[in-house]
C-alpha positions as CSV (number, residue, x, y, z in Angstrom):
1,X,9.9,29.9,-30.4
2,X,7.7,30.2,-27.3
3,X,8.4,27.2,-25.1
4,X,6.4,28.5,-22.1
5,X,4.2,25.8,-20.6
6,X,0.5,26.5,-21.3
7,X,-1.6,27.2,-18.3
8,X,-3.5,24.2,-16.9
9,X,-7.1,24.2,-15.9
10,X,-7.6,25.0,-12.2
11,X,-7.8,22.1,-9.8
12,X,-9.0,23.4,-6.5
13,X,-7.7,26.5,-4.7
14,X,-4.1,25.9,-5.8
15,X,-2.3,22.9,-7.3
16,X,-0.1,20.5,-5.3
17,X,3.6,21.3,-5.3
18,X,5.9,18.4,-6.2
19,X,9.6,18.4,-5.8
20,X,11.1,15.9,-8.3
21,X,14.7,14.9,-7.7
22,X,16.5,13.3,-10.7
23,X,19.8,11.6,-10.2
24,X,22.4,10.1,-12.7
25,X,21.3,7.0,-14.6
26,X,20.0,5.9,-17.9
27,X,16.5,5.9,-16.4
28,X,16.7,9.7,-16.0
29,X,14.9,10.0,-19.3
30,X,11.8,8.3,-17.8
31,X,11.6,11.2,-15.3
32,X,10.5,13.4,-18.2
33,X,7.3,11.3,-18.6
34,X,6.7,11.4,-14.8
35,X,7.0,15.2,-14.9
36,X,4.5,15.3,-17.8
37,X,2.0,13.2,-15.9
38,X,2.3,15.4,-12.9
39,X,1.8,18.5,-15.0
40,X,-1.2,16.9,-16.7
41,X,-2.7,16.4,-13.3
42,X,-2.4,20.1,-12.7
43,X,0.4,19.9,-10.2
44,X,3.3,22.4,-9.9
45,X,6.6,20.6,-10.5
46,X,10.0,21.8,-9.4
47,X,12.8,19.6,-10.7
48,X,16.2,19.3,-9.0
49,X,18.9,17.6,-11.0
50,X,22.3,16.3,-9.8
51,X,25.4,16.9,-12.0
52,X,25.4,13.3,-13.1
53,X,21.7,13.4,-14.1
54,X,22.5,16.3,-16.5
55,X,24.9,14.0,-18.4
56,X,21.9,11.9,-19.4
57,X,19.1,14.4,-19.8
58,X,19.3,18.2,-20.4
59,X,17.8,20.5,-17.9
60,X,16.1,22.4,-20.7
61,X,13.8,19.5,-21.3
62,X,12.5,19.6,-17.8
63,X,12.2,23.4,-17.8
64,X,10.1,23.1,-21.0
65,X,7.8,20.4,-19.5
66,X,7.3,22.0,-16.1
67,X,7.5,25.7,-17.0
68,X,9.9,26.2,-14.1
69,X,13.7,26.7,-14.1
70,X,15.6,23.6,-13.0
71,X,17.5,23.7,-9.8
72,X,21.0,22.2,-10.2
73,X,23.6,23.7,-7.9
74,X,23.7,24.4,-4.1
75,X,25.7,27.6,-4.7
76,X,25.0,28.7,-8.3
77,X,26.6,31.7,-9.9
78,X,24.3,34.7,-10.2
79,X,22.0,33.3,-7.6
80,X,18.6,34.9,-7.6
81,X,17.7,37.1,-4.6
82,X,14.2,35.8,-4.7
83,X,13.5,33.4,-1.8
84,X,10.8,31.0,-1.0
85,X,9.2,32.3,2.3
86,X,10.3,30.2,5.3
87,X,7.3,28.5,6.9
88,X,6.3,25.6,9.0
89,X,5.8,22.2,7.3
90,X,2.6,22.3,5.2
91,X,-0.3,19.9,6.0
92,X,-1.4,17.4,3.4
93,X,-3.5,19.2,0.8
94,X,-3.1,21.8,-1.9
95,X,-0.4,24.3,-1.3
96,X,-1.6,27.7,-0.1
97,X,-0.3,31.2,-0.3
98,X,1.1,33.3,-3.2
99,X,3.2,31.5,-5.7
100,X,6.9,32.4,-5.7
101,X,9.5,31.6,-8.4
102,X,11.4,28.4,-7.6
103,X,15.0,28.9,-6.4
104,X,17.9,26.8,-5.2
105,X,17.2,26.9,-1.5
106,X,16.4,24.4,1.2
107,X,13.0,26.0,1.8
108,X,11.9,24.3,-1.4
109,X,11.7,21.1,0.6
110,X,9.4,22.7,3.2
111,X,7.0,24.1,0.6
112,X,6.5,20.8,-1.3
113,X,3.4,18.7,-0.7
114,X,5.2,15.7,-2.2
115,X,8.9,14.8,-2.8
116,X,9.8,12.2,-5.4
117,X,13.3,10.9,-6.3
118,X,13.2,9.2,-9.7
119,X,15.5,7.7,-10.6
120,X,17.2,7.2,-7.3
121,X,20.7,5.8,-7.5
122,X,22.5,3.7,-4.8
123,X,24.5,6.9,-4.2
124,X,21.6,9.1,-3.2
125,X,19.9,6.4,-1.2
126,X,23.2,5.9,0.8
127,X,23.6,9.6,1.3
128,X,20.1,10.0,2.6
129,X,20.4,7.0,4.9
130,X,23.7,8.3,6.3
131,X,22.7,11.9,6.6
132,X,25.1,13.3,4.0
133,X,24.4,16.6,2.3
134,X,27.0,17.4,-0.3
135,X,24.9,18.7,-3.2
136,X,21.6,20.5,-3.7
137,X,19.4,17.4,-3.9
138,X,20.9,15.6,-0.9
139,X,20.6,18.8,1.1
140,X,17.0,19.3,0.2
141,X,16.2,15.7,1.1
142,X,17.6,16.2,4.6
143,X,15.6,19.4,4.8
144,X,12.3,17.8,4.2
145,X,10.1,18.1,7.3
146,X,9.7,15.0,9.4
147,X,5.9,15.3,9.1
148,X,6.2,15.0,5.4
149,X,8.3,11.8,5.7
150,X,6.0,10.2,8.3
151,X,2.9,10.9,6.3
152,X,4.4,8.9,3.4
153,X,4.9,11.8,1.1
154,X,8.6,11.2,0.2
155,X,8.7,8.6,-2.6
156,X,11.9,6.9,-3.8
157,X,12.1,5.0,-7.1
158,X,15.4,3.2,-7.2
159,X,17.2,2.4,-10.5
160,X,20.5,0.5,-10.6
161,X,22.3,-2.7,-11.6
162,X,20.9,-5.9,-10.2
163,X,24.0,-6.6,-8.2
164,X,24.0,-3.1,-6.7
165,X,20.3,-3.4,-5.8
166,X,20.8,-6.7,-4.1
167,X,24.0,-5.6,-2.3
168,X,23.7,-5.9,1.5
169,X,24.8,-2.3,2.0
170,X,22.0,-1.0,-0.3
171,X,19.5,-3.4,1.2
172,X,20.4,-2.1,4.7
173,X,20.1,1.5,3.5
174,X,16.7,0.8,2.0
175,X,15.5,-1.0,5.2
176,X,16.7,1.9,7.3
177,X,14.9,4.5,5.3
178,X,11.7,2.4,5.0
179,X,11.7,2.1,8.7
180,X,11.9,5.8,9.1
181,X,8.8,6.3,6.9
182,X,10.2,6.8,3.4
183,X,8.2,5.0,0.7
184,X,9.9,3.0,-2.0
185,X,8.4,2.3,-5.5
186,X,10.3,-1.0,-6.0
187,X,12.3,-1.5,-9.2
188,X,11.0,-3.8,-11.8
189,X,12.7,-6.8,-13.3
190,X,13.9,-6.8,-16.9
191,X,16.8,-6.1,-19.2
192,X,19.2,-3.4,-17.8
193,X,21.4,-0.9,-19.6
194,X,24.4,-3.0,-18.8
195,X,23.0,-5.9,-20.8
196,X,22.2,-8.1,-17.9
197,X,18.7,-8.9,-16.7
198,X,17.2,-8.8,-13.3
199,X,15.6,-6.5,-10.7
200,X,16.8,-3.0,-10.8
201,X,14.9,-1.2,-13.6
202,X,13.2,1.9,-12.4
203,X,9.4,1.4,-12.1
204,X,7.4,2.7,-15.0
205,X,6.4,6.4,-14.8
206,X,2.7,5.5,-14.7
207,X,3.3,3.3,-11.7
208,X,5.3,6.0,-9.9
209,X,2.6,8.5,-10.7
210,X,0.0,6.1,-9.2
211,X,2.1,6.0,-6.1
212,X,2.2,9.8,-6.1
213,X,-1.6,10.0,-6.3
214,X,-2.0,7.5,-3.5
215,X,0.4,9.5,-1.3
216,X,-1.5,12.7,-1.9
217,X,-5.0,11.2,-1.5
218,X,-6.9,12.4,1.5
219,X,-7.6,10.0,4.3
220,X,-11.2,9.0,3.7
221,X,-11.6,6.5,6.6
222,X,-11.2,7.3,10.2
223,X,-10.6,4.9,13.1
224,X,-13.6,4.3,15.4
225,X,-11.4,5.6,18.2
226,X,-8.5,8.1,17.9
227,X,-5.1,6.4,17.6
228,X,-2.7,8.5,19.9
229,X,0.3,6.7,18.6
230,X,2.6,8.6,16.2
231,X,2.7,7.3,12.6
232,X,6.3,6.4,13.2
233,X,5.3,3.7,15.5
234,X,4.1,1.3,12.8
235,X,7.6,0.5,11.5
236,X,9.0,0.4,15.0
237,X,6.2,-2.0,16.1
238,X,7.1,-4.3,13.2
239,X,10.6,-4.9,14.6
240,X,9.2,-7.1,17.4
241,X,6.9,-9.4,15.4
242,X,7.3,-12.5,13.3
243,X,5.6,-12.6,10.0
244,X,4.9,-15.5,7.6
245,X,3.9,-14.6,4.0
246,X,2.8,-17.2,1.5
247,X,3.5,-16.4,-2.1
248,X,3.5,-17.8,-5.6
249,X,1.5,-20.6,-7.2
250,X,1.3,-24.2,-6.3
251,X,1.7,-26.9,-8.9
252,X,-0.2,-30.2,-8.6
253,X,1.5,-33.1,-10.5
254,X,-0.5,-35.0,-13.1
255,X,2.4,-37.2,-14.1
256,X,6.2,-37.0,-13.9
257,X,6.3,-34.0,-16.3
258,X,2.9,-32.3,-16.2
259,X,1.2,-30.2,-13.5
260,X,-2.0,-28.3,-12.9
261,X,-1.4,-24.8,-11.9
262,X,-2.4,-21.1,-12.5
263,X,-0.8,-17.9,-13.8
264,X,0.2,-16.2,-10.6
265,X,3.6,-14.6,-10.7
266,X,4.0,-14.3,-7.0
267,X,4.9,-10.6,-7.3
268,X,2.3,-9.5,-4.7
269,X,3.6,-11.9,-2.1
270,X,7.2,-11.0,-2.7
271,X,6.4,-7.2,-2.4
272,X,4.6,-7.9,0.9
273,X,7.4,-9.9,2.3
274,X,9.9,-7.2,1.2
275,X,7.8,-4.4,2.8
276,X,7.5,-6.2,6.1
277,X,11.3,-6.9,6.1
278,X,12.0,-3.3,5.3
279,X,9.8,-2.3,8.3
280,X,11.9,-4.4,10.6
281,X,9.8,-7.5,11.0
282,X,11.3,-11.1,11.1
283,X,9.9,-12.5,7.9
284,X,9.6,-16.0,6.5
285,X,8.2,-16.7,3.1
286,X,6.5,-19.9,2.3
287,X,6.9,-19.8,-1.5
288,X,5.5,-21.9,-4.3
289,X,6.7,-21.4,-7.9
290,X,7.6,-17.8,-8.6
291,X,8.1,-15.8,-11.8
292,X,9.9,-13.0,-9.9
293,X,13.1,-13.0,-7.8
294,X,13.0,-13.6,-4.1
295,X,13.5,-10.6,-1.9
296,X,16.9,-10.3,-0.4
297,X,17.3,-10.9,3.4
298,X,14.1,-12.9,3.8
299,X,14.1,-16.6,4.9
300,X,12.3,-18.8,2.5
301,X,10.6,-22.2,2.8
302,X,9.8,-23.7,-0.6
303,X,6.4,-25.4,-0.9
304,X,5.4,-26.3,-4.4
305,X,2.1,-28.1,-3.7
306,X,-0.9,-27.3,-1.6
307,X,-0.1,-30.2,0.8
308,X,3.5,-29.0,1.3
309,X,2.3,-25.4,1.7
310,X,-0.2,-26.4,4.4
311,X,2.4,-28.4,6.2
312,X,4.9,-25.5,6.2
313,X,2.3,-22.9,7.3
314,X,0.9,-25.1,10.2
315,X,4.5,-25.9,11.3
316,X,5.3,-22.1,11.5
317,X,1.9,-21.1,13.0
318,X,2.8,-21.5,16.7
319,X,5.6,-19.0,16.5
320,X,3.9,-16.6,14.1
321,X,2.5,-13.2,15.0
322,X,1.1,-12.3,11.6
323,X,0.2,-14.6,8.8
324,X,-0.4,-13.2,5.3
325,X,-1.9,-15.8,2.9
326,X,-1.2,-14.3,-0.5
327,X,-0.2,-17.5,-2.4
328,X,-2.4,-18.7,-5.3
329,X,-3.1,-22.2,-4.2
330,X,-4.4,-24.5,-6.9
331,X,-8.1,-25.4,-6.1
332,X,-7.9,-28.9,-7.6
333,X,-5.4,-31.7,-8.1
334,X,-5.5,-35.0,-10.0
335,X,-7.0,-37.8,-7.9
336,X,-4.3,-40.0,-9.1
337,X,-0.7,-39.1,-10.2
338,X,0.7,-41.3,-12.9
339,X,4.1,-43.0,-12.2
340,X,5.3,-42.2,-15.7
341,X,4.4,-39.9,-18.6
342,X,0.8,-40.2,-19.8
343,X,0.3,-40.9,-23.5
344,X,-3.4,-41.5,-23.7
345,X,-5.0,-39.8,-26.7
346,X,-8.4,-39.4,-25.0
347,X,-7.6,-38.6,-21.4
348,X,-10.2,-38.2,-18.8
349,X,-9.1,-36.6,-15.5
350,X,-10.7,-37.0,-12.2
351,X,-10.0,-34.1,-9.9
352,X,-10.3,-33.6,-6.2
353,X,-10.1,-30.5,-4.0
354,X,-6.8,-29.4,-2.5
355,X,-6.8,-28.7,1.2
356,X,-8.2,-25.4,2.4
357,X,-5.2,-24.0,4.3
358,X,-7.0,-21.0,5.8
359,X,-9.8,-23.2,7.1
360,X,-7.3,-25.5,8.8
361,X,-5.5,-22.5,10.3
362,X,-8.8,-21.3,11.7
363,X,-9.3,-24.7,13.4
364,X,-5.9,-24.4,15.3
365,X,-5.5,-22.6,18.6
366,X,-3.1,-19.7,17.7
367,X,-2.7,-16.0,18.4
368,X,-1.6,-14.9,14.9
369,X,-3.3,-12.0,13.1
370,X,-4.4,-13.5,9.8
371,X,-4.7,-11.7,6.5
372,X,-6.3,-13.5,3.5
373,X,-6.6,-12.7,-0.2
374,X,-9.6,-13.2,-2.4
375,X,-9.2,-13.0,-6.2
376,X,-12.9,-12.6,-7.0
377,X,-15.2,-10.0,-8.4
378,X,-17.8,-10.8,-5.7
379,X,-17.5,-8.9,-2.5
380,X,-20.2,-11.1,-1.0
381,X,-18.1,-14.2,-1.4
382,X,-15.1,-12.3,0.0
383,X,-17.1,-11.4,3.1
384,X,-18.2,-15.0,3.5
385,X,-14.6,-16.2,3.4
386,X,-13.6,-13.5,5.9
387,X,-16.2,-14.8,8.4
388,X,-16.0,-18.5,7.8
389,X,-12.2,-18.6,8.0
390,X,-11.9,-16.3,11.0
391,X,-9.7,-13.7,9.3
392,X,-8.8,-10.3,10.7
393,X,-8.5,-8.7,7.3
394,X,-9.4,-9.8,3.8
395,X,-7.9,-8.3,0.7
396,X,-10.4,-8.6,-2.2
397,X,-9.3,-7.8,-5.7
398,X,-11.0,-8.4,-9.0
399,X,-9.5,-10.6,-11.8
400,X,-8.8,-7.5,-14.0
401,X,-6.1,-5.1,-12.9
402,X,-4.5,-2.1,-14.6
403,X,-1.3,-4.1,-15.1
404,X,0.6,-7.0,-13.7
405,X,2.5,-4.6,-11.5
406,X,-0.7,-2.9,-10.1
407,X,-3.6,-3.9,-7.8
408,X,-7.0,-2.4,-7.2
409,X,-8.0,-3.8,-3.9
410,X,-10.7,-3.5,-1.3
411,X,-10.0,-4.1,2.4
412,X,-12.6,-6.0,4.4
413,X,-12.2,-5.9,8.2
414,X,-13.5,-8.3,10.8
415,X,-15.4,-5.4,12.3
416,X,-17.5,-5.1,9.1
417,X,-15.7,-2.0,7.9
418,X,-14.8,-1.8,4.2
419,X,-12.1,0.4,2.6
420,X,-11.9,0.8,-1.1
421,X,-8.5,1.7,-2.6
422,X,-7.5,3.2,-6.0
423,X,-5.3,1.3,-8.4
424,X,-1.7,1.5,-7.2
425,X,1.6,-0.3,-7.7
426,X,1.8,-3.6,-5.8
427,X,4.9,-2.3,-4.0
428,X,2.9,0.7,-2.8
429,X,0.0,-1.5,-1.7
430,X,2.4,-3.7,0.2
431,X,3.6,-0.8,2.3
432,X,0.0,0.3,2.9
433,X,-0.8,-3.3,4.1
434,X,2.1,-3.2,6.5
435,X,0.7,0.0,8.0
436,X,-2.8,-1.5,8.4
437,X,-1.4,-4.7,9.9
438,X,0.7,-2.7,12.4
439,X,-2.4,-0.7,13.4
440,X,-4.5,-3.8,13.8
441,X,-1.8,-5.6,15.7
442,X,-1.3,-2.6,18.0
443,X,-5.0,-2.5,18.7
444,X,-5.0,-6.2,19.6
445,X,-2.1,-5.9,22.0
446,X,-3.7,-3.0,23.8
447,X,-6.9,-4.9,24.5
């Protein structure tokens, strides 16, 4: 039977080259779908599997999907004499030059436009953070050019037990790598192979693929003036700033058992707090009710009502460098809260507005860079909020999104510039937002 991968329609001069690393874990089977999505996009895919990964998924499956032999060993028997030509790191864009057969050689890392590790175990994350190269994949990861890392084209999709993911050693390794420029597609929460439930499930292949597209997307917007600072400065700059992130939903009591609230899960705020923390910032979350776990290593102040959230934000404001208002604060609350449980059959509620926290922040004398969120389909209203509340940056996103784990946002700047973004995982957007805030904060300090 002919299992040769059919040729794909041409996409530009030559397709992107993707190096897909697969490590040992039950989530390894999901990497097959990721490889399929990459091939469907017209990209060349070279798979590198660890010995443990082959215990979960056969190499032949990846070979059939990609049309390329799978690289498994650093020193394989009967090694091919064909070699990928040694060259300087390639710029972002389609790969150029004649195609050569993929081989087990560190030059594979230099020829890739994008490197993805999915699933990434605690083991491979620890090896990369510590500079250990004891198999083909760990060697290739260390051989990736620094330019590729700094341009955000090395993606890591962790998958492990919840206790492992939340272990301080793993958190420290993730923080170190994120600070060096590596991008993480944060794991999802749900039932794990071990039978427990919590964060640690590998992100869905569609979300990882969206992150891949975002990493390969050309830079469509240029700064008004050249930024001479290297891209590695953003995470370094974060180490010296104090960030407050509001997240979750507020709940306004109606009586002793009922509340008025909304459906926000708090996932976006949690991802933003985690991304700032991984970039080295001192982060405090002011959190309402959440449907997702809190990020490890982040200080948290609980504020379940709009009044309490405003009090917490204003108290932290004098010692805050960056304020990100991502919480879904209830717009209305009952004018009167019943002392007991209401039993009226025909109940009429009188509502009143909750405090406008951002408006109050704007009234205070402070030096914080302020980012707001507007869940609205009207860009005009988002621009009005940006101006009226004195924000440095507004994130406008419509009510409808591709999934609960994704966001399709538009960035509105104080200068009047607008930047539209494709749909992407919230974890990927959080890292992009950290980079934008670092740039804006850097420009402010230089003035």
